[in-house]
C-alpha positions in Angstrom: -22.8 -4.1 15.6 -21.9 -1.4 13.2 -22.2 -2.2 9.4 -19.4 -0.9 7.3 -18.8 -0.8 3.5 -15.2 -0.6 2.2 -14.8 -0.2 -1.5 -11.6 -1.5 -3.1 -11.0 -3.4 0.1 -9.5 -6.6 -1.1 -5.9 -5.3 -1.4 -3.5 -2.7 0.0 -4.8 0.2 2.1 -8.4 -1.0 1.6 -7.6 -4.4 3.0 -5.9 -2.9 6.0 -9.0 -0.8 6.7 -11.3 -3.8 6.3 -9.3 -5.8 8.8 -9.1 -2.9 11.3 -12.9 -2.5 11.2 -13.3 -6.3 11.6 -11.1 -6.1 14.6 -13.3 -3.4 16.0 -16.3 -5.8 15.7 -17.9 -4.3 12.7 -19.8 -6.2 10.1 -17.6 -5.4 7.1 -18.8 -5.6 3.5 -16.0 -5.3 1.0 -16.7 -4.2 -2.6 -14.1 -5.0 -5.2 -13.9 -5.5 -8.9 -11.6 -8.6 -8.7 -13.2 -11.9 -7.8 -9.8 -13.6 -7.2 -8.8 -10.9 -4.7 -12.1 -11.1 -2.9 -11.8 -14.9 -2.6 -8.3 -14.4 -1.1 -9.6 -11.8 1.3 -12.3 -14.2 2.6 -9.8 -17.0 3.1 -7.4 -14.8 5.0 -10.1 -13.3 7.1 -11.5 -16.7 8.0 -8.0 -17.9 8.9 -7.8 -15.4 11.7 -11.4 -15.8 12.9 -13.1 -13.0 11.0 -16.2 -13.2 8.7 -16.0 -10.6 5.9 -18.8 -10.2 3.3 -17.2 -9.9 -0.1 -19.2 -8.6 -3.0 -18.1 -8.0 -6.6 -18.7 -4.5 -7.8 -17.0 -2.0 -10.2 -17.6 1.3 -8.5 -17.1 3.2 -11.8 -20.3 1.6 -13.1 -23.3 3.3 -11.6 -25.7 0.5 -12.4 -23.5 -2.0 -10.6 -23.2 0.3 -7.6 -27.0 0.8 -7.4 -27.7 -2.9 -7.6 -25.1 -3.9 -4.9 -26.4 -1.1 -2.6 -29.9 -2.4 -3.0 -28.7 -5.9 -2.2 -26.9 -4.6 0.9 -30.0 -2.8 2.1 -32.1 -6.0 1.7 -29.6 -8.1 3.6 -28.5 -5.7 6.4 -30.8 -2.7 6.5 -29.0 0.4 7.7 -25.3 1.1 7.0 -23.3 3.0 9.6 -19.9 3.5 7.8 -18.8 3.9 4.2 -15.1 4.0 3.3 -14.6 5.0 -0.3 -11.2 3.6 -1.1 -11.4 2.1 -4.6 -9.1 3.8 -7.0 -6.7 3.3 -9.9 -3.8 5.3 -11.2 -2.0 6.0 -14.5 0.9 8.4 -15.1 1.5 9.4 -18.7 2.5 12.6 -20.5 -0.6 14.6 -21.4 0.0 14.2 -25.1 0.1 10.4 -24.7 -2.9 10.2 -22.2 -6.0 9.2 -24.2 -9.4 10.7 -23.5 -10.6 7.2 -22.7 -7.9 6.8 -20.1 -8.8 10.1 -18.5 -12.5 9.2 -18.3 -11.7 5.8 -16.9 -9.7 7.2 -14.0 -12.1 9.9 -13.2 -15.0 7.4 -13.4 -13.4 5.0 -10.9 -11.7 7.4 -8.5 -14.1 10.3 -8.4 -17.4 9.5 -9.9 -17.3 6.1 -8.1 -17.4 7.8 -4.8 -20.3 9.9 -5.8 -22.2 6.8 -7.0 -21.5 5.0 -3.7 -22.7 7.9 -1.6 -25.8 8.6 -3.8 -27.0 5.0 -3.6 -26.2 4.3 0.1 -27.6 7.6 1.4 -31.2 6.5 1.7 -30.3 3.9 4.3 -27.4 5.5 6.2 -28.1 5.3 9.9 -28.4 8.3 12.2 -24.9 9.5 13.2 -23.3 7.7 10.3 -19.9 8.5 8.9 -18.1 8.4 5.5 -14.4 8.5 4.9 -13.0 9.1 1.4 -9.5 8.1 0.5 -7.7 10.9 -1.5 -4.0 11.4 -1.8 -1.2 13.9 -1.1 -1.3 14.2 -4.9 -4.4 16.3 -4.5 -2.1 19.1 -3.3 1.3 18.3 -4.9 2.6 16.7 -8.1 5.3 15.0 -10.0 5.3 15.2 -13.8 2.6 13.3 -15.8 0.2 13.0 -12.9 -2.7 15.2 -14.3 -5.5 12.7 -14.3 -4.6 11.1 -11.0 -4.1 14.4 -9.3 -7.3 15.8 -10.7 -9.3 12.8 -9.5 -7.8 13.1 -6.0 -8.3 16.8 -5.8 -11.9 16.3 -6.8 -12.3 13.9 -3.9 -11.2 16.6 -1.4 -13.7 19.0 -2.8 -16.5 16.4 -3.0 -15.8 15.6 0.7 -16.4 19.0 2.1 -19.4 19.5 -0.2 -20.9 16.2 1.1 -20.1 17.1 4.7 -22.3 20.2 4.4 -25.1 18.5 2.4 -25.4 15.4 4.6 -25.1 17.2 7.9 -26.0 16.7 10.7 -26.9 13.1 10.2 -23.7 12.0 8.4 -20.1 13.2 8.9 -17.9 13.1 5.9 -14.1 13.4 6.0 -11.2 12.3 3.8 -7.6 11.2 4.3 -4.7 11.8 2.0 -2.0 9.1 2.2 1.5 9.9 1.1 4.0 7.1 0.5 2.3 4.0 2.0 4.2 0.9 1.1 1.9 -2.0 0.5 4.2 -4.7 -1.1 7.8 -4.6 -0.2 8.5 -2.7 3.0 11.5 -4.7 4.0 13.5 -3.7 0.9 13.1 0.0 1.2 16.3 2.0 1.5 17.4 4.0 4.5 17.1 7.1 2.3 13.5 6.2 1.6 12.7 6.3 5.3 14.9 9.2 6.4 13.6 11.7 3.8 10.3 11.6 5.8 10.2 13.9 8.9 8.5 11.0 10.7 11.6 8.9 10.0 9.9 6.1 8.0 7.7 5.3 5.1 4.1 4.6 6.0 2.3 1.4 6.6 -1.3 0.6 5.4 -2.2 0.3 9.1 -1.3 4.0 9.5 -4.2 4.9 7.2 -6.5 2.2 8.7 -6.1 3.5 12.3 -6.9 7.1 11.2 -9.9 6.0 9.1 -11.3 4.0 12.0 -10.9 7.0 14.3 -12.7 9.3 11.9 -15.6 6.9 11.6 -16.0 6.6 15.4 -17.9 8.8 17.7 -14.5 9.9 19.2 -14.2 12.1 16.1 -17.8 13.3 16.4 -16.8 17.0 16.0 -14.7 16.4 12.9 -16.3 16.7 9.5 -15.4 18.1 6.1 -11.7 17.7 6.7 -8.8 16.3 4.7 -6.2 14.6 7.0 -2.7 14.2 5.6 -1.1 10.8 6.4 2.3 11.4 4.9 5.0 11.4 7.5 5.2 15.1 7.2 6.3 15.2 3.6 3.8 17.8 2.4 5.2 20.2 5.0 8.9 19.6 4.1 10.5 22.3 2.1 12.8 20.7 -0.5 15.3 22.6 -2.8 17.5 21.0 -5.5 
């Protein structure tokens, strides 16, 4: 049985990834900073016959990451898959964005991925795989997205650097989701859907399926890549 860690896996895209890997018969360890969300995840997983391991961890805190990775090693030995999904966002004009807010976002979204890789690396299995969750905002922007865009762009660069440094033992890729609706899909408008070349807004499972493929040996010749999961929006030319 493959052992997988999913950070920020209690809600949204991370939750979909966790359930996908559970359905693929992985032992899934979810790290999240919200105990209430972890409890709900455990209950929901149990209700459909899955056993998920839920562990409290703020990935932006290196001491917490180091401690939880040591605990995982003592309990499970080697880790086969790491999905770095945990992330937060803030959108403010740059003159209103505080230095503390900037550092908090970078710490969670970018440094947190570095911490997780650093402390899991000693016990990654042979032919292991890592997938980092970036965003289409790594390559395109709306106003007031400086810190979020910078954090996601950093993830793309970190990914290809890790892919070279950790080769050939560990493959490292990232995916960049576009509009993935995690709360209220039924109330999206027709225009929300039809603006996408794919004809619809994305589901969390769209990301989960791609992540699972990249982790698997079916993607054994793919490393260092950033896969866009955006319904074609980053390729659509728009004039106003």
